[in-house]
C-alpha positions in Angstrom: 9.0 7.3 -1.6 7.8 4.1 -3.1 8.6 3.0 -6.6 6.8 0.0 -8.0 8.7 -1.3 -11.0 8.3 -5.0 -11.7 11.6 -6.7 -11.2 14.3 -8.0 -13.5 16.1 -11.3 -14.0 18.2 -10.2 -16.8 20.4 -7.3 -17.9 17.8 -5.4 -19.8 14.4 -6.9 -19.1 11.5 -6.8 -16.6 10.0 -10.0 -15.3 6.2 -9.9 -15.5 4.5 -13.2 -14.8 7.3 -15.0 -16.5 7.4 -12.6 -19.6 10.2 -10.1 -20.1 9.6 -6.5 -21.3 12.2 -3.7 -21.8 12.5 -1.2 -19.0 15.6 0.7 -17.7 19.0 0.1 -19.2 20.9 -2.3 -16.9 24.3 -1.6 -15.4 26.5 -3.9 -13.4 26.8 -3.0 -9.7 30.2 -1.5 -10.1 28.7 0.9 -12.7 25.6 2.1 -11.0 25.5 6.0 -10.8 26.7 7.5 -7.6 24.7 9.9 -5.7 25.8 13.5 -6.2 27.9 14.9 -3.4 25.0 17.1 -2.3 22.9 14.0 -1.7 25.7 11.8 -0.3 25.9 11.2 3.5 29.7 10.8 3.5 30.1 14.1 1.7 28.0 16.0 4.1 28.6 14.5 7.6 31.9 14.3 9.5 34.2 11.1 9.2 36.3 9.5 11.8 39.4 11.9 11.9 41.7 8.9 11.7 40.6 8.3 8.2 39.3 11.9 7.0 38.9 10.8 3.4 38.6 7.6 1.2 42.2 8.3 0.0 43.5 8.4 3.5 41.5 5.4 4.5 42.7 3.4 1.6 46.3 4.0 2.7 45.5 3.0 6.3 44.0 -0.3 5.2 47.5 -1.4 3.9 49.4 -0.3 7.0 47.0 -0.2 10.0 44.0 -2.3 9.0 43.1 -3.1 12.6 41.9 0.5 12.9 38.7 -0.7 11.2 38.2 -3.8 13.2 39.2 -2.6 16.7 36.3 -1.6 19.0 36.9 2.1 20.0 35.1 5.4 20.6 35.1 7.7 17.6 36.0 11.3 18.1 33.1 13.3 19.6 32.3 15.2 16.3 32.4 12.1 14.0 29.3 10.7 12.5 30.8 7.7 10.7 33.8 5.7 9.9 35.0 4.4 6.5 35.0 0.6 6.8 35.6 -2.2 4.2 33.6 -5.4 4.3 35.7 -8.2 5.6 33.8 -11.1 7.0 36.2 -13.2 9.2 35.9 -15.4 12.0 36.5 -13.7 15.4 38.5 -13.7 17.6 40.9 -13.6 14.6 43.1 -16.8 14.1 46.4 -15.0 13.9 49.4 -17.4 13.6 52.5 -15.8 15.2 56.0 -16.6 14.0 58.4 -18.3 16.4 59.9 -15.8 18.7 57.2 -13.3 18.3 56.6 -13.0 22.0 56.7 -9.3 22.8 53.5 -7.0 22.4 54.9 -4.8 19.6 55.8 -7.9 17.4 52.5 -9.5 18.0 50.7 -6.3 17.1 52.7 -6.0 13.8 51.8 -9.7 13.1 48.1 -8.8 13.6 48.5 -5.9 11.1 50.1 -8.0 8.5 47.6 -10.8 9.0 44.7 -8.5 8.5 46.2 -6.7 5.6 46.5 -9.9 3.7 42.9 -10.3 4.1 41.9 -6.8 3.1 40.7 -6.2 -0.4 43.8 -4.3 -1.7 44.4 -5.8 -5.0 42.6 -4.1 -7.9 40.9 -6.1 -10.5 38.9 -5.0 -13.6 35.1 -4.1 -13.2 32.6 -5.8 -15.4 32.4 -4.1 -18.8 29.3 -2.0 -19.3 27.4 -3.2 -22.2 24.0 -2.1 -23.8 23.9 1.0 -21.8 22.7 4.4 -23.1 25.4 7.1 -23.7 24.6 8.8 -20.5 25.1 5.6 -18.4 28.4 5.0 -20.3 29.6 8.4 -19.3 28.7 7.8 -15.7 30.5 4.4 -15.9 33.6 6.2 -16.8 33.5 7.8 -13.4 32.6 4.6 -11.6 34.2 2.9 -8.7 37.3 0.7 -8.8 37.1 -2.9 -7.6 39.5 -4.6 -5.1 39.8 -8.1 -3.8 41.9 -9.8 -1.1 45.0 -12.0 -1.6 44.1 -14.5 1.1 40.3 -14.3 1.3 38.3 -16.4 -1.2 35.8 -18.2 0.8 32.9 -20.1 -0.7 29.9 -17.8 -1.4 26.5 -19.1 -2.4 23.7 -16.9 -3.7 20.7 -18.1 -1.7 18.1 -15.4 -2.6 17.3 -12.3 -4.6 14.3 -10.1 -3.9 12.5 -9.4 -7.2 10.3 -6.7 -5.6 13.1 -5.0 -3.7 15.2 -5.0 -6.9 12.5 -3.7 -9.1 11.2 -1.0 -6.7 14.5 0.5 -5.7 17.2 -0.6 -8.1 15.5 -1.2 -11.5 18.8 -0.3 -13.4 20.8 -2.9 -11.6 22.0 -5.8 -13.8 21.8 -9.1 -11.9 22.7 -11.0 -15.0 21.6 -14.8 -14.8 21.1 -14.7 -11.1 17.4 -15.7 -11.2 18.1 -18.6 -13.6 20.9 -19.7 -11.2 18.4 -19.6 -8.2 16.0 -22.0 -10.0 12.3 -21.8 -10.3 10.2 -21.2 -7.2 8.9 -24.4 -5.5 7.6 -25.7 -2.3 7.7 -29.3 -3.5 11.2 -29.6 -4.9 12.8 -32.8 -3.6 15.8 -32.4 -1.4 19.1 -32.9 -3.1 17.8 -31.4 -6.4 20.4 -29.0 -7.5 20.2 -26.0 -9.7 21.9 -26.7 -13.1 25.7 -26.6 -13.4 26.8 -24.4 -10.5 30.1 -24.3 -8.5 30.5 -23.4 -4.9 31.0 -19.7 -5.5 27.9 -19.5 -7.8 30.0 -19.6 -11.0 28.3 -21.2 -13.9 30.1 -24.5 -15.2 28.1 -24.8 -18.3 25.1 -22.8 -19.2 24.2 -22.5 -22.9 21.3 -20.1 -22.3 23.3 -17.4 -20.2 25.7 -15.1 -22.2 29.1 -14.3 -20.8 28.0 -10.8 -20.0 25.1 -12.0 -17.9 27.3 -14.5 -15.9 29.9 -11.7 -15.4 27.3 -9.3 -14.1 25.9 -11.9 -11.7 29.3 -13.0 -10.5 30.3 -9.4 -9.7 27.0 -8.9 -7.9 27.7 -11.9 -5.7 31.3 -10.9 -5.1 30.4 -7.3 -3.9 27.4 -8.2 -2.0 29.2 -11.1 -0.2 32.0 -8.7 1.0 34.5 -10.5 -1.2 35.1 -7.6 -3.6 35.2 -4.0 -2.5 34.1 -0.9 -4.6 35.7 2.4 -3.9 37.5 5.4 -5.4 40.3 7.1 -3.6 41.7 8.7 -6.7 42.2 12.5 -7.1 42.9 15.3 -4.6 39.2 16.5 -4.2 37.4 14.4 -1.5 34.2 15.4 -3.2 34.9 13.0 -5.9 36.1 10.0 -3.7 33.9 7.2 -2.4 34.2 4.4 0.1 32.0 2.3 2.3 31.0 3.4 5.7 29.5 2.5 9.0 27.5 5.0 11.1 28.0 5.9 14.8 25.0 6.0 17.0 24.1 5.5 20.8 20.8 4.5 22.3 18.6 3.2 25.1 18.3 -0.5 25.2 15.4 -1.9 27.3 15.1 1.5 28.8 18.8 1.9 29.8 21.2 4.1 28.1 24.0 2.0 26.5 26.4 4.5 25.2 28.1 4.2 21.8 26.5 1.3 19.8 26.8 2.0 16.0 26.9 -0.2 13.0 28.6 -3.1 14.6 28.0 -5.4 11.6 26.4 -3.2 9.0 28.5 -1.4 6.3 26.8 0.8 3.6 28.4 0.3 0.3 27.1 3.2 -1.7 24.1 5.3 -2.6 22.5 5.4 -6.0 19.7 7.7 -7.3 16.5 6.0 -8.5 16.5 6.4 -12.3 12.9 7.7 -12.2 13.5 10.1 -9.4 17.1 11.4 -9.0 16.2 13.2 -5.7 15.6 9.7 -4.1 18.9 8.0 -3.3 18.9 4.4 -2.2 21.6 3.2 0.1 22.8 -0.4 -0.3 24.0 -1.9 3.1 25.5 -5.2 3.9 24.5 -6.8 7.2 27.0 -9.3 8.6 30.1 -8.2 6.6 32.6 -8.3 9.4 33.9 -6.2 12.4 33.7 -2.4 12.5 34.9 0.1 15.2 31.3 -0.3 16.6 31.4 -4.1 17.1 32.5 -4.0 20.7 33.1 -7.6 21.7 31.1 -9.1 18.9 32.2 -10.6 15.5 30.4 -8.4 13.1 28.8 -11.5 11.4 25.3 -12.7 10.9 24.0 -16.3 10.7 21.9 -17.9 7.9 19.0 -18.2 10.2 18.6 -14.6 11.2 19.4 -13.3 7.6 16.7 -15.5 6.0 14.2 -14.0 8.6 15.0 -10.5 7.7 15.2 -11.1 3.9 11.6 -12.6 3.9 10.1 -10.1 6.3 11.3 -6.9 4.8 9.5 -7.9 1.6 6.5 -9.4 3.4 6.0 -6.0 5.4 6.2 -3.9 2.1 3.6 -6.3 0.6 1.2 -5.4 3.6 2.0 -1.7 2.9 3.8 -1.4 6.3 6.8 1.1 5.9 10.1 -1.0 6.0 13.6 -1.2 4.8 13.9 -3.6 1.8 15.8 -6.6 0.9 17.9 -7.2 -2.1 20.2 -10.3 -1.7 21.1 -13.1 0.6 24.5 -14.8 0.2 25.6 -17.7 2.4 29.2 -18.2 3.4 29.0 -21.9 4.4 32.7 -22.2 5.3 32.7 -19.4 7.7 31.6 -20.7 11.2 29.7 -18.3 13.5 29.4 -19.1 17.2 26.0 -18.3 18.7 23.9 -20.5 21.0 25.3 -23.2 18.6 27.9 -22.9 15.8 26.2 -21.8 12.7 27.3 -20.6 9.2 27.6 -17.0 8.3 25.4 -15.2 5.7 25.3 -11.7 4.4 22.0 -9.9 3.8 22.0 -6.8 1.5 19.3 -4.4 2.5 18.1 -1.1 0.8 16.6 2.1 2.2 16.8 5.9 1.4 18.6 6.1 4.8 19.4 3.9 7.8 19.7 6.9 10.2 18.0 6.1 13.6 16.9 8.1 16.6 20.0 6.8 18.2 22.2 8.8 15.9 21.0 11.9 17.5 21.5 10.6 21.0 25.1 10.0 20.2 25.7 13.8 20.0 23.8 14.9 23.1 23.7 11.8 25.3 22.0 11.8 28.8 25.2 10.4 30.5 28.9 10.0 29.9 30.3 6.6 30.7 33.3 4.3 29.8 33.7 0.5 30.0 35.7 -2.2 28.3 35.2 -1.9 24.5 32.8 1.0 24.6 31.5 4.0 26.4 30.1 7.3 25.5 31.7 10.6 24.2 30.7 13.9 25.6 28.1 16.0 23.9 29.1 17.7 20.6 26.2 20.1 19.8 27.6 21.3 16.5 27.8 17.8 15.2 24.2 17.4 16.4 23.3 20.4 14.2 25.2 19.1 11.1 23.4 15.7 11.5 20.0 17.3 12.0 20.2 19.8 9.2 21.3 16.9 6.7 18.4 14.7 7.9 15.8 17.5 7.8 16.8 18.8 4.4 17.9 15.5 2.5 16.4 12.6 4.3 13.0 13.9 5.6 13.0 16.6 2.8 11.0 19.1 5.0 9.0 21.4 2.9 8.5 25.2 3.2 11.8 26.0 4.8 14.7 28.1 3.6 18.1 26.5 3.9 21.5 28.1 4.7 23.6 28.1 1.5 20.8 27.4 -0.9 20.8 29.4 -4.2 19.4 33.0 -4.1 19.4 33.0 -0.2 22.2 34.2 2.1 20.5 34.1 5.4 21.0 31.5 8.2 17.9 29.5 7.3 14.7 28.7 9.0 14.4 26.7 12.2 14.0 23.1 11.5 14.5 21.2 14.8 10.8 21.2 16.0 9.6 20.2 12.5 12.1 17.4 12.4 10.8 15.9 15.7 7.2 16.2 14.7 7.6 14.7 11.3 9.6 11.8 12.8 6.6 11.4 15.2 4.1 11.2 12.4 6.0 8.7 10.4 6.7 6.4 13.3 3.1 6.7 14.5 1.7 5.6 11.2 4.2 2.7 11.1 3.4 1.3 14.5 -0.3 1.7 13.8 0.3 -0.7 10.9 2.2 -3.1 13.1 -0.9 -3.2 15.5 -3.4 -3.6 12.7 -1.5 -6.5 11.1 -0.4 -8.2 14.2 3.4 -7.5 13.8 5.7 -7.6 16.8 9.1 -6.1 16.5 10.6 -7.5 19.6 13.4 -5.0 20.2 12.2 -1.3 19.9 15.4 0.3 21.4 15.9 3.7 20.4 18.8 2.6 18.1 16.3 0.5 16.3 13.8 3.2 15.5 14.2 4.8 12.0 14.1 8.5 11.5 12.1 7.7 8.3 9.5 5.7 10.2 10.6 2.4 8.5 10.5 -1.0 10.2 14.3 -1.7 10.7 16.6 -4.3 12.2 14.4 -7.4 12.0 15.5 -9.6 14.9 13.2 -11.8 17.1 10.1 -10.5 15.4 6.8 -12.4 14.9 3.4 -12.1 13.4 0.5 -12.8 15.8 -0.9 -16.3 15.7 -3.6 -16.8 18.5 -4.4 -13.3 19.5 -3.0 -12.2 22.8 -2.5 -8.5 23.4 0.3 -9.2 25.9 2.3 -11.6 23.7 6.1 -11.2 23.9 7.9 -12.5 20.8 11.4 -12.1 22.2 12.4 -14.5 24.8 15.0 -12.1 26.1 12.4 -9.6 27.0 11.8 -10.9 30.5 9.5 -8.0 31.7 7.4 -7.7 28.6 8.6 -4.2 27.7 8.1 -4.8 24.0 4.9 -6.9 24.1 2.4 -6.3 21.4 0.2 -4.1 23.4 3.0 -1.8 24.5 4.5 -1.1 21.1 2.9 2.3 20.6 4.0 3.4 23.9 7.6 2.4 23.2 7.5 4.5 20.0 6.5 7.4 22.2 9.4 6.6 24.4 11.9 6.7 21.6 10.4 9.9 20.3 11.0 11.5 23.8 14.6 10.4 23.6 15.0 12.1 20.1 13.3 15.4 21.6 15.7 15.2 24.6 18.7 15.0 22.2 17.5 17.9 20.1 16.0 20.0 22.8 18.9 22.5 23.3 19.0 23.3 19.5 15.2 23.7 19.4 15.3 26.0 22.4 18.1 28.1 20.8 16.2 28.3 17.5 13.1 29.5 19.4 15.2 32.1 21.3 16.3 33.4 18.0 12.7 33.8 16.7 12.6 30.7 14.5 16.1 31.0 13.0 18.3 28.1 12.3 21.5 27.9 14.3 24.8 28.7 12.6 28.1 26.6 12.8 29.6 26.8 16.4 26.3 27.9 17.8 26.9 26.5 21.2 30.8 26.6 21.6 30.6 29.5 24.2 27.4 28.5 25.8 27.7 27.8 29.6 26.2 24.5 30.9 23.5 26.6 32.5 22.5 28.2 29.1 22.4 24.8 27.5 20.2 23.5 30.2 17.9 26.6 29.7 17.7 25.9 26.0 16.9 22.2 26.6 14.1 22.9 29.0 12.7 25.5 26.6 12.9 23.0 23.7 11.1 20.3 25.7 8.3 22.7 26.8 7.9 23.9 23.2 7.6 20.5 21.6 6.7 17.7 24.0 2.9 18.0 24.2 2.5 18.7 20.5 4.7 15.7 19.6 2.8 13.3 21.9 -0.5 14.6 20.7 0.5 14.4 17.0 1.9 10.8 17.4 -1.2 9.6 19.3 -3.6 11.1 16.8 -1.6 9.9 13.8 -1.5 6.4 15.2 -5.2 6.3 16.0 -6.3 7.7 12.6 -4.0 5.2 10.8 -5.1 2.3 12.9 -8.7 3.2 12.5 -8.3 3.4 8.8 -6.6 -0.1 8.4 -9.2 -1.8 10.6 -11.9 -0.4 8.5 -10.0 -1.7 5.5 -9.6 -5.1 7.1 -13.4 -5.2 7.8 -14.2 -3.9 4.3 -16.0 -0.9 5.6 -16.2 2.3 3.5 -17.8 4.8 5.9 -15.9 5.8 9.1 -18.3 5.9 12.0 -16.9 7.3 15.3 -18.1 4.3 17.3 -16.7 1.6 15.0 -13.9 0.9 17.2 -16.0 0.7 20.3 -18.7 -1.5 18.7 -16.7 -3.5 16.2 -13.0 -3.6 16.3 -12.4 -4.0 20.0 -15.2 -6.5 20.5 -13.7 -8.5 17.6 -10.3 -8.6 19.2 -11.8 -9.6 22.5 -13.6 -12.5 20.8 -10.2 -13.7 19.4 -8.5 -13.4 22.8 -11.4 -15.0 24.7 -11.6 -17.9 22.5 -7.9 -18.3 21.5 -8.6 -17.7 17.8 -6.0 -17.1 15.1 -5.7 -13.4 14.4 -5.0 -13.5 10.6 -7.1 -16.5 9.9 -10.2 -14.8 11.5 -9.8 -11.7 9.5 -9.3 -13.7 6.3 -12.5 -15.9 7.2 -14.5 -12.7 7.6 -13.7 -11.7 4.0 -16.2 -14.4 3.0 -19.0 -13.3 5.4 -22.2 -11.9 3.8 -24.9 -10.1 5.9 -27.7 -12.3 4.6 -26.0 -15.2 6.6 -27.5 -13.8 9.8 -31.1 -14.4 8.5 -30.4 -18.1 8.0 -29.8 -20.0 11.4 -28.2 -22.9 9.6 -26.0 -20.8 7.5 -25.0 -18.6 10.4 -24.1 -21.6 12.6 -22.0 -23.1 9.7 -20.1 -19.8 9.5 -19.5 -19.5 13.2 -18.2 -23.1 13.1 -15.8 -22.2 10.3 -14.4 -19.5 12.5 -14.0 -21.5 15.6 -12.0 -24.1 13.8 -9.3 -21.5 13.8 -8.8 -21.9 17.6 -5.4 -22.9 18.7 -6.7 -24.5 21.8 -10.1 -26.1 20.7 -10.2 -28.6 23.6 -10.3 -25.6 26.1 -12.9 -23.6 24.2 -16.3 -23.1 25.9 -18.0 -23.9 22.6 -21.6 -22.8 23.5 -20.4 -19.5 24.8 -18.1 -18.9 21.9 -21.0 -19.6 19.4 -23.3 -17.2 21.2 -20.8 -14.5 21.5 -19.9 -14.7 17.7 -23.5 -14.7 16.7 -24.1 -11.5 18.5 -21.1 -9.9 17.0 -21.9 -11.0 13.4 -25.3 -9.7 13.7 -23.9 -6.3 14.7 -21.3 -6.4 11.9 -24.0 -7.4 9.4 -26.2 -4.4 10.4 -23.1 -2.1 10.1 -22.3 -3.5 6.5 -26.0 -3.1 5.4 -26.1 0.5 6.6 -23.6 1.5 3.9 -24.8 -0.6 1.0 -25.5 2.6 -1.0 -21.9 3.4 -1.0 -21.1 0.1 -2.8 -24.0 0.3 -5.1 -22.5 3.4 -6.8 -20.2 1.3 -9.0 -23.3 -0.7 -10.3 -21.5 -4.1 -9.6 -22.4 -6.9 -7.2 -22.1 -5.4 -3.6 -21.3 -8.7 -2.0 -18.7 -9.7 -4.5 -17.1 -6.2 -4.3 -16.9 -6.3 -0.5 -15.4 -9.8 -0.5 -12.7 -8.8 -3.2 -12.0 -5.6 -1.0 -11.6 -7.6 2.1 -9.4 -10.3 0.5 -7.1 -7.5 -0.7 -6.7 -6.3 2.8 -6.4 -9.6 4.7 -3.5 -11.9 3.9 -4.1 -15.5 3.0 -0.3 -16.2 3.5 1.3 -14.9 6.7 5.1 -15.3 7.6 4.4 -17.4 10.6 7.2 -18.7 13.0 6.7 -22.4 12.2 7.1 -21.9 8.5 10.2 -19.6 9.1 11.7 -22.5 11.0 11.0 -25.0 8.3 12.5 -22.8 5.6 15.7 -22.1 7.5 16.0 -25.8 8.3 15.6 -26.7 4.6 18.1 -24.1 3.5 20.7 -25.1 6.1 20.3 -28.8 5.2 20.3 -28.4 1.4 21.1 -24.9 0.0 20.4 -26.0 -3.7 16.9 -27.1 -3.3 16.3 -24.8 -0.2 16.8 -21.7 -2.2 14.0 -22.8 -4.6 11.7 -23.2 -1.5 12.9 -19.8 -0.1 12.1 -18.2 -3.6 8.6 -19.6 -3.5 8.0 -18.5 0.1 9.3 -15.0 -0.9 6.9 -15.0 -3.8 4.0 -15.9 -1.6 5.1 -13.2 1.1 5.2 -10.6 -1.7 1.7 -11.6 -2.8 0.0 -12.4 0.6 -3.5 -11.8 -0.7 -3.7 -14.3 -3.5 -5.8 -17.5 -2.9 -2.8 -19.8 -2.4 -3.4 -23.4 -2.1 -6.7 -23.5 -3.8 -8.4 -21.4 -1.1 -12.1 -22.4 -0.9 -11.6 -25.8 -2.4 -13.5 -28.4 -0.3 -13.0 -31.5 -2.4 -10.4 -34.4 -1.9 -7.1 -32.8 -1.4 -5.5 -35.8 -3.0 -6.7 -34.5 -6.3 -4.6 -31.3 -5.9 -1.1 -31.1 -7.1 1.8 -31.6 -4.7 2.8 -27.9 -5.1 -0.9 -26.8 -4.3 -1.0 -29.0 -1.3 2.2 -27.5 0.0 0.9 -24.0 -0.6 -2.2 -24.9 1.4 -0.1 -26.2 4.3 2.0 -23.1 4.3 -1.0 -21.0 4.7 -2.1 -23.0 7.8 -1.4 -22.3 11.6 1.2 -25.1 11.7 2.0 -27.2 14.7 0.3 -26.2 17.9 3.8 -26.3 19.8 5.0 -23.5 17.6 2.0 -21.1 18.1 3.4 -18.0 19.9 6.9 -19.3 19.5 9.3 -16.8 21.0 12.7 -16.1 19.2 16.2 -15.1 20.4 18.1 -11.9 19.9 21.1 -14.0 19.0 21.8 -13.5 15.3 
């Protein structure tokens, strides 16, 4: 569900073009309402039996904290493990006392060292002020806050996403965070600091920010940097307890099953209902907050470079109406080194989504193979845990309609079968998502099954890219040696992932069908023989596979067709449009090495009357050909001829539906131009500018975060005429800021066109 509240920069106001208007009462992060147990993942799925409740986990953190940081296989029935954020350099720098030579003594020293860095000391939460009575009552049941005795690293707020905040968490009080970040600017000189800030983002002197605003912002930074922990282990009833968690999942990576993977550096802090829709719960997840049981040999950290990339792209994708997880904050830990291809500094991204469950979560409970290797492996199948997960996802995550559920009020039956419907709904959602990727030239880079969302959201932004010069075989990930995830093959890779989901759920689907469309009850497969499970699996695949692939292919085709019509500003859907217009247009871009997004944006200004004037037509074609990434290699005469032929065909198609535009009584050409500009971004998050922004923030965080904020603003408003679009006068007469906007809307240096990124993050 999409919520579109404009965003806040204070505790009780909404930011709208610089003006603030009252909206939802604001609450500090420690006082946000918790999702009810019925809507909470940790209250409905099965925890790691080593820490079966937040209370038990809290005790373990003081005595055996390594349990959270040690790579291990969870019990076969476990869906998640409670984990506290704890960003530390890895391998851990434990200093052993003299004479501490035997293994048992060293193990005890490690536990002591980790316990000193666990957030175990309780400190007061920020006082709730200005909240309505209902919010104050909820705040009375809020979480407790803990910090560490020996971990107080420098933490610098680098970014806060206004759109992500406003859409998902409009009731979150961020205090004076936006004032601290400074006004958005591409032209701010290097070395220009935000006024009066310390290393940890604490305000030294600020006459405009009240103490409550400063406190709310500081608590936000502390919690979202992993410095402070929010939890509640009080009371005997686990239903009233709460603690952060990391999910267990498995998956196929580059076509090979990799066993248990899981949230190796992601920790979900909490879920909170949207104030306008209590049925929609948003989960706040830290990425890069330290090791978990799923980290294998990795450090559980993320670097500034990759965090900036995901922070920007999540919001850019949302602005393009492509389903995605959302960004909230970006907090740098400049004193925490991270070893990648070079030594970089750590950063923690907070992202938000209704759920982070992936196809790989299902594969974990019915894997294609069992294996074991150092630091990992794969548990045997646990089909009842598969049922528990699937029922939760079908009912609370996907919210499948028209089904009766076991245990719902007024119904005492086993419930309706949901397995087939779950697979088909996931197919529809992911098909529409990948269609939008194709229409807007987005390349994910790593479409492993553990990176494919059950909700059909773009998730886990790694070596992604937006298309520059159009090349259907472009590979954005330099680790993808065989081109498995090239742009052209992305729809096929989503189908591959859906087949993996079906394989995991097939025994349950087959068993439901055998019972005549009835849901399976707890313990449904405990006494089933391997032969019976195989029979159910084969039955489930036969029942669903053809429908799933047909639905996915049709949904993808329909959505892609709709989006391409939108990009070409066409209102009528003709069956041969793709054959006569869309595909030939892409062929032109490929043949003449033209910029994908620049070409679409240029076509927004095309008017059919141009084809009746040879000089005007020639001038328009020349303006398109200037978008070539390799002008010296272009066969200019052939390119001109090819474009004139296509434009004449396009003009005829546009003219054929003129009556559809005349119904409004407004200027047809102007209407079409505005519609086309609303569908074709002027600003695109290209690789060259990402590299430039990252370098700026790495070099000078204070001025860099103002640049980052402006780039985020442009990414969230990509269709605006940035940089005085259409201005053909002397650029020297434009302001420095407008000239920079203009540059940021360009193709950049030729050497970075088609730039490939690393998976290393």
